[in-house]
Structure formats: C-alpha cells, structure tokens
N, C-alpha and C positions, 0 to 999 in steps of 0.2 A: 557343025564344026566342033571338034573336041578341043578342050583347052587344057594347058599343062597344069598339073597340080603343083602349087608352090609349097616349098618348105622354108618357112620363115621362122627363124629362131625368135622366141618370145621370152622376155624377162618374166620371171615368176610372178612379179607384182601385178602384171597385166592379164594373167591367165583367166581370172574371173570375168573379164570383159569379152572373152571369146565366145561365151554362150549367148544365145539370143536374149535380148531384153529391150524393152521400149526406151528406157533411159539408161545411158552409160556415161560415167564421168570419171575423169582422172585429174586430180589436182596435186600440186606440189611445187617444189622449187626448180631452179634452173638445172639443166643437165640430167633430168630424170628420164628423158626419152619419150615423153608423152606424145609429142607431135609425130615423132617417127612411128610410134606404135599405131596411131590412128591412120596415118597415111598408108601404112602397109596393110592394115585391116580393110581400108577402103578399096585398095587395089585388089586384094583377095576376094572381097565381096563382088566386085565387078566381074571377076573371072567366074566365080561360083554361081552368080545370078545374072546371066546375060540379059541385057535390056534394062539393067538397074539405072535409075535416075537419082543422082546425088547432088547436093549443094553444099559447098564449103562457105561458111559464114563468118563474118566479123561484124561488130557493131558499126564500125566505120571502115570503109575500104576505099581509099582514094585512088589506088591503082592496083594492078595485079601483082606488083612487087610486094604489096602488103598481104598477099594471100598465101594459101598453102600450095599454089599451083607448082612452083619450082620444086618444092619438096616431093610432091607426087610424081613429077617428071623424073626426079632423081631416082625414085623407087622403081619406076618403069625401066629406066636405063640399067639399074643395078640387077634387075631380074630378067633383063633381055626381053621385055614385053613391048612389042611394037605393032605395026600394021599387020604383021603375020597372024596375030591373034585378035585383032580388032581394036587396038588402041591407036588413036591418031590425035596428035597434039596440035591444037589450033591456037590462035592468038589469045582468045578469051574463054576457051573451054577445052575439054578433053573428051573426045568420042571414045566410048568403051564398047566391049563386045556386045553383039546383039542389038546394035543401034542405041545403046545406052549413052549416058552423058554425065559429065561432072562439070558443074558451073561454079562460079565464084562471085559472091555478092555481099554487099553491106546492108545490114538491116535498117540503118537510118534512111536509106534510099526508098524504103517500102512504105506504102500506105495500106489501109485495110483492103483496098481494091487490088493494088498491085501484088500483094502477097499471094493472091489467088493463083498467080502464075506458077507457084511452087506446088500446087495440088497435083498429085500423081508422083511426086518425088517420095522415095522411100528411105533415103538416108540424108540426114542433115548433121554436119559436123561444125560445131561452133568453136572456133579458135579464140584464144584470149577472152574466154567467156566471162572473166571477171568484169569486163567493161560492158557486157550486155545489159541493156536497160530493161526495166519491168515491162514497158510498152512493147519492146521487141520480143520478149519472151511470150507475152500474151498473144502476139500476132503469130508467132512461129508454131507454138505447141499444137493448136487445133488444125493448122494447115498441113503439117506432115502427118497424114492419117491413113495411108494405105495399109492393107493387111501386112503384118510383119515389118512395119516401118520402125525405124530406130532414130533417136536423137542422141548425138554424142557431144560431150562437152569436155574441153581441156582448158585448164586455167591455173595460173599462179594466184592463190588467194590474195585479195586486197583488203576487203573489209567483211566482217561477219554479216553486215547488212546488205551486201551486194545481192541482187536477185538470184543469181545462180547458186550462191551459198545458202540463201534462205530456202531455195527449192530442194537442192540435193543434199544439204548438210543440216537442214533444219529439223524440227521435231517431227514433221509429217512429210517425209519425202514421197514422191510418187510411188505407187504400188509396184513392186518388182524392180525398182531402180537399183543398178549395180554401180557403186562408186568406190574407187580406190585412191589411196594416197601414195604418190610415187616421188621419191627424192633421189638425189645423186647416188646415194649408197645402194639403191635398188637397181641401178643400171650396170649390168655386167660389162658394158662397153664404154663406160665413162672414161673420156680421154684424159690423158695426163696433163696436157696444157690447161684444160678446164679445171682440173683438180688444183693446179697451182693458183689459178684465179680464185678459186674457193678459199684456199688457205690464206691468200693475201687479204681477201675480204674479211675473214675471221680475225686476222691480226690488226688490220688497219681501220676497219669499219664495223666493229662488232654489233653496233645498234641496228644495222641493216641486215646482218648476216642471216638471222632467223627467217626474215621475210624472203630474201632473195634465194637462199639455198635450201631452207628447210620447209618452205611452204607455209610459214606463219603469217598471220595477218600483219599488214603494215600499220605500225603504231605512230610513227613520225616520218614525215617526208622531208627530203633534203630542202633546206631553205625555208622550212616552216617557221613562222614568227614565234611560235611557242615551243619549239623543239627542245631547247635546253631546259626551259622551265618545267616542261612536262617530265623530262627525264629525271630532273632533280626531285620533283614532287613524288615520282614513283619510288625513287631510291630512299626518300625520307618517309615513305609509307603514308603519304597524304592522299593517295588514291587507294581507298580501302572501303570499309563499311563506315558510313557517316550517319549518325543519328540526328534527328531534328530535336531542337530544344523546345519543349512544349510551352515555355513562357515567352518565347521570342517570336516576333512577327515573321510570317512567311511572305516572301516576295516572289512574284511571277514576272520575270524580266523578258520582254518580248522583242522580237524582230518581226515586223509585220509583212506578210506576203500578200498574195492575191488569190483569186478563186478560179482563174482560168487554167486550162490543162498545161500551159507552158509558163504559168506565173511563177514568181519566186515563192519559195517555201516560207511558211510561218514557223518560227522557232521560239521556244520558251524554256528558260532555265528557272527552276525553283531554288531559291537562295535564301539563306538566313545570314544575317550579320550578328555574330555572337562575340561581343567584345571586339577584339581586333581580328578575329577569325572570320573568313568569308566561306560559308559552307554551301557547296553546290549539292543539293539533295536529289534532284531529278531533272530530266531533260525530255523535251517533246519536240517533234518536228513533223509537219504535214504539208503536203503540196496540194493546191487546188481545192482546199476545203473551206466551207463558209465559217463565219465566226462561231456559229452554234456548235460546230464540231470541236473547236478549240475549248469552248466553255464546258462542253460535256466532259472532255478529258480532265480539265481542272477539277470539276465537281466530283467526278467518279474516282479521283485519286485523293479526295479530301483536301483539295486546295481551294475550296470555294470561298474561304475567308482570306485568301492571299491579297496583298497589296499589289496591283498590277502596275509595273513600271514600263512605260511606253517610250519609244523614240519620238522625236518631234512630229513625225508624220501621223502620229496617233491623234493629233488635234486637227488634222486636215479632213476635208469632206470628199476626198476622191477615192476612198477605199470601200465605203458602204453608201448606197444610193442616197439615203435620207439623213444620215447622221455621220458622226465621226466614230472612230474606234473608241475614243475616250468616252463619248456620250453613250455609245451602245453598251460599254462595260459598266458604266455607272447605272444605266437603266436595268442591267442584269444583276445589280446588287453588289458590284465590286467597288472597292476603293481604288482610285487611280492617281498616279503621279506621272506627268509628262516631262521628260527631260528636254530642255530647250535645245534648239538647233545649235550645234557646235561650230557651224560655218565650214569654211574651207579646211580641208585636212582632217575632217571629223573621224574618218576611219583610222588614221594613224594616231589620233588622240586616244581613241579607244584602245588601240594596241599598246601604246605606251603606258596608259593607266593600268591595263591588265598585267603587263610585264612587271611594273613597279609593285603591284600588290600580290603577285603570284606566290611569294613566300608565305603569305597569310591564307592561302586558299587550300581548301580540302574538298575532295570529290568522292561521292559515293560511286564506287566502280561499277556496280551492277546497273543502277538506275541511270547513270550518266554515260553509259558506254558509247552510245551514238554521238553524243556531244563531244566526248573526248576524242573520238575518231575524227570529227570535224576539226577540232583544235589542232590535232596532229598533222592534218593535211593543209590547213589554211596557210597560204604562202604568197610570196611576192610574184607578181607577173613581171617577166623579164623581156626586154628587147635584146634578143641574142646577137643581133647584128651590131648594135651600138654598145652592148654590154652594160645597159643601165636598167635600173628598176623602174617599174611603171605603177607602183602602188599595189595594194592588195588585189589578188586575182578574184574576180567575181564568178565563183563557181558554186558547186553544191555545198561546199563547206562554209561559205561566207555568211550564210544566214544565221547559223548557230554561233559562229564566231562574232558576228555583230552584236547579237544579244548578250553574249559573254562579255564583250567589251563594255556594253552599256551597264552591266552589273558593276563593273569596276568604276565607271564614271559616277554611278549613283551612290557608291559607298561613301559614307562620312565617318570620320574618326569618332569613336565613342566619347561622350562628354564625361570627364572625370571631375570629381569634387576634390578640393584641396583644403585641408584644415588650416584655418587662419589663427595664428597665435597673437593675442593682443598683449602689449606691455602696459604697465601702469604709469609709464612716463607721462607727465603732463597732467596727471590727475591729482587734485588737491582735496 
C-alpha cells in the first residue's frame, strides 16, 4: 500500500528536529507549539515507516485524558488519515500503518522487568518531561534501543536540577542530541486569545511570567512559605556571592534522611553566624546514601571542622545500626550540637523562626542554588475541598527546608558588651 505524502507546515524553530537524531528535545513556555510539533512528527513517521512502534510517556498517567492521545487523534482528523491508510483508533492505543502501534503509558507504573515490554519500540515521546524522575530516565534510555530509535522530550523547564535538564541541557549532553528552545514568539500560529492571557500574566503576575511564558526556571511557587522573603532578598542583592569569614565557626546544619532507595533525602546547609548576619555558604542534598558519603562531601569541601547541628532525631538509635548520628559524627571527629525536640508544631516553629530572621540572611547563589530552589518550592499542603491548610507539604523540598529552619532555630543573638560608667557618689 502506498501512503500519502504529508505537507505539514513547520515553525522554523523546530526544523533542526526534523533530521534523524537519537535524542530530540524541545523546551520552553506555554503556547510554543511543542506538543503539536511532536504529535505531527509522530504521525508523519508512522506513515513514512510502516510498522513503527511508538510509546507516548508521562511520569504519572492516571488516565488517557492525561496523555497525548487526543492530540494525536486531532492530527489524524486534520490530515484526513483513517482506516483507509491504516490508522485505527482504539480506546487505549492507536493502530498505525503496517500493523504498527502507538501506546500511552506512565513510567511510575513500570519496574525493571515490566519496562522490557517496550523493547522493540523505536519512538518514545516523553511529555511534561520536567516531571520525569531519574529512575524513569535510567529505565527508559537503554530500553528504546532498536536501530534508528529516537527518544523525544518536550517540557516547560521547572528546575535546573530536574533529570531531563541535567541530561539535555547540562555540560555533557548525549552525543548528537538536538535540543531547541521554543516560546510563544516562535509560534507563527500563536492564537490571539492566548496572547491576551500572556499579556495579563505579564501585567498581573510578573514573578511567574518568565517561567510560564518564556521557559525560565521556576524560582518561587504560589503559596510558598518563603516566596516574599526570597523575592525581597533577591531585590536587596542578598542572593549573590557570599564569602566565608575565616575567623568564624562553620556550622553544618542537617536534616537526617535514610539509606533506602525510597528514603527521605539528607540535606545539609553550611552556615556562618557573623554578627547579626546569617550567611548560607553552601548546600548539599543526597538520597539513599550512607553517612560516610555525607562526611566525604563535608571533608572534600573543607568543612571537616564544621560544628554539626542536628535535629532531635540525631540522638536516636534508629538511623544507624549500632549508634546514633550524634555518636557517629563525634567518632568521626566532628563537634556536634543536637537541637531538642520542639514538640507539636515543630515544622511551623522552624518556618516562623526563618521568616523572622530572613532579613538577616545572605545566600551564596552558586553554591546554594539547589537549596534556594527547595525554599522557593516549599509550600503548604491544601485540602481543596474544605479550603484549609494542612501544614507543610512533605515532598522533595521539605528536607532542605527543614534543615534551613533548623539553622534559624539554632541562631542566637550575638553577645554584646556594654561600657559601665561608675560615679563617685558614695565614695569617701
């Protein structure tokens, strides 16, 4: 059977992605046409390569309504492609020419064994790739490995530390990867109603505009506990290059995690209290690593002499088999201070202390980048039905945020001396 040649108009920004490449990526803000481009390219590849097997992926896909299926169906309709050329739409998949197939899956549903079901697929399109976990990326990459196979990624950047950004926009992207940035101004078919939405966002919510419309990283999320304080610190240039005072004590303020694959992360802030200034010099976070890995980071960054400030669970015996974190750190040669249990409402006490002291805080922008991203995201969990707050949301940002709050709890005002003037009254 011969198949019709499609004539699909393509925005100039996406033309580099038309050439064969193992990795293709398009990132940017809303209204750029990224999803439309990849949907059209997938339809075209299915016509050009009969028998093609493709999978459209999200990190989490609760239903097909969350997938690219409707968009692909719309493209088939727009180009009058149906059963006459081999396209048949079913409830959970699309049959393509030459007995090919397009399926729609969520990576969180896969294990190391189940992912093998995708062997033999030669196209994988990851939508909303900013949410793709490192685990999912490590499962997917070696699985899609047929000759001339391609992995496509479309996303609105969230954080520089997201796995897809580290892979495709980092210092060492995969050999031959083709990645483009596309925003609304690159879309020749950008609709006027959406342009009005963009203008309204610029006028009414300028702090979010760059992330939503220009593909910038998210610095502060709506409802974040430290949103206003971070914005003020940046405007006052307290997020900059911050030097350590060689005469003052370095403090390593911890939030203790675990060593399992799904355990909470361990977070450490390197802090100095210089007069009334609280200087955040460095930040570290790792998941599933033993204590030795954290100590190696401290020593390799010249923080081997730091005073380790631990939360109350640093004195408990349930983190390391034969000792406590406090004991293990002391045995390793560190000085340790354990902050007593603050009791009920401890998380909010840390938040309130940090908010109160934020005007005194300085951050080294380069070394604290990951920690600042966590503070910008740390927010209240909401019951949307009842419209009430449920306290801090325990997610990826909460570990660095807890250690940050502990640094505020541990701060003590500097002791100042006052000159006493004596009178000679009463002296004979």
